[in-house]
Structure formats: structure tokens, C-alpha cells
C-alpha positions in Angstrom: 14.7 -0.4 5.2 16.9 -1.7 8.2 15.8 -4.6 9.8 14.9 -5.1 13.7 17.2 -3.3 16.0 17.6 -5.1 19.2 18.7 -2.9 22.4 18.6 -5.0 25.7 15.4 -6.7 25.9 13.6 -4.6 23.3 13.2 -4.7 19.6 12.7 -1.5 17.7 10.6 -2.5 14.5 11.4 0.3 12.2 8.7 1.6 9.3 8.6 4.2 6.6 5.0 4.9 5.3 5.2 7.0 2.0 2.3 9.4 1.0 0.6 7.0 -1.4 0.4 4.4 1.7 -0.2 6.9 4.2 -3.3 8.6 2.1 -4.7 5.1 1.1 -4.7 3.8 4.8 -2.3 0.9 3.9 -1.0 -1.0 7.0 2.9 -1.3 7.4 3.2 -5.1 8.4 5.8 -6.5 10.6 6.5 -10.0 11.9 7.2 -10.4 15.6 10.9 -11.5 16.2 10.4 -12.9 19.5 7.7 -13.5 22.1 7.0 -10.2 23.9 4.5 -7.4 24.7 3.9 -4.5 22.1 4.8 -1.0 23.9 3.9 1.7 21.6 4.9 3.7 18.6 7.7 6.6 18.1 8.1 8.5 14.8 8.6 11.6 13.0 6.9 13.4 10.1 9.1 12.7 6.8 7.1 15.1 4.7 4.6 17.6 5.8 1.1 16.4 6.7 -1.8 18.2 5.0 -4.5 16.5 6.9 -3.6 14.7 9.9 -4.8 11.3 11.3 -3.7 8.3 13.6 -1.1 5.5 13.5 -2.7 2.7 15.4 -0.4 -0.3 16.4 -2.2 -3.6 16.0 -1.9 -7.3 17.5 -2.7 -9.4 14.7 -6.3 -8.0 14.1 -6.8 -6.4 17.6 -6.0 -2.4 18.3 -3.4 -2.3 21.1 -5.0 -0.3 23.7 -3.3 3.2 24.1 -0.8 2.6 21.2 -2.2 5.1 18.8 -0.4 8.2 17.9 -2.1 11.4 16.9 -0.5 13.4 14.0 -2.0 16.9 13.7 -3.2 18.9 10.8 -0.4 20.8 9.0 2.3 18.9 11.1 5.7 20.1 9.7 8.5 17.9 8.5 10.5 16.9 11.7 7.5 17.0 14.2 7.5 14.0 16.5 4.8 11.7 17.7 4.7 8.8 20.1 1.9 6.5 22.0 2.4 4.2 24.6 0.4 1.1 25.3 -1.6 1.0 28.2 0.4 -1.0 31.1 -0.9 -4.5 31.7 -3.4 -4.6 28.8 -4.5 -7.7 27.4 -3.9 -6.5 23.8 -0.1 -6.1 24.4 1.4 -9.8 24.4 2.5 -11.3 21.2 4.4 -14.7 20.1 7.3 -14.7 17.7 6.0 -15.0 14.2 2.7 -13.5 14.7 1.5 -10.4 12.7 2.0 -6.9 14.0 0.4 -3.8 11.8 0.7 -0.1 12.1 -2.4 1.1 10.4 -2.6 4.8 9.4 -6.3 6.4 9.4 -7.6 9.9 8.4 -4.7 11.4 6.6 -5.5 13.0 3.3 -3.7 15.4 0.8 0.0 15.2 1.7 2.7 13.7 4.1 4.7 10.8 4.8 6.2 9.3 8.3 8.8 7.0 9.6 9.9 5.7 13.0 9.7 2.5 15.1 7.3 0.1 16.9 8.8 -1.2 20.3 8.4 -4.7 21.5 9.6 -5.7 24.6 11.2 -9.1 25.3 9.4 -11.6 27.6 6.4 -13.3 28.2 
């Protein structure tokens, strides 16, 4: 698993969620590398999805408003997905060292995904 990728004032926090964790609804965990604002999630289907679901960015234990990506039923390998947090929303700010989660919900039968959560620097 690659580490955090920093581009300008942004960090791309990579994730890989295998079929076992996707179907079980096991969240992928990150640690914020700096103070900033959670911006959203971008990814791609790595293994075909049977029953689709959602991937929600979570700030500690609070859902980040707008940062929930939908992955359709029968999404083929290579299908992209993304979701952007609502601008100026109070759920976006996070401090260095705090917990970030990406939580899959509703997936069943098959699939795997990968991608990154974006964190913008500043506060």
C-alpha cells in the first residue's frame, strides 16, 4: 500500500478495500497527516461489483456531508466513482493525527475497490 501522496496543498490518502472487507462493511482507516479539510473520495472498481453500495468519508465518527460515493449494482472492473464534500460544511475540518474513515455500506455478493480520499491543507 503506498503512503500519502502530497500534491501542492493536498494529500491523496490511498485505499484498497478487498472483497472480504467491502462485503463486511469494514471501514478503511487513515490518520490525518496535517490540519486540513476533507474534500472527497475518488476511486475505481478493481473487481466487478455484484450488489452495489456506498463509500462514506467519515471525520472521526461523523459523516462528511456530500462525501459519499455510490457504486452501482453490476459495476464492471474499471468503473470510476467519486463524491465531493459540501463546500463550507462543518464536517470537513480535521486536525493532524485525527482519525479518518472510509466506510463501505450495502455491498453484497462480490467486488473490490481502490482509490484515494483527498485532504486539503490549511485551517
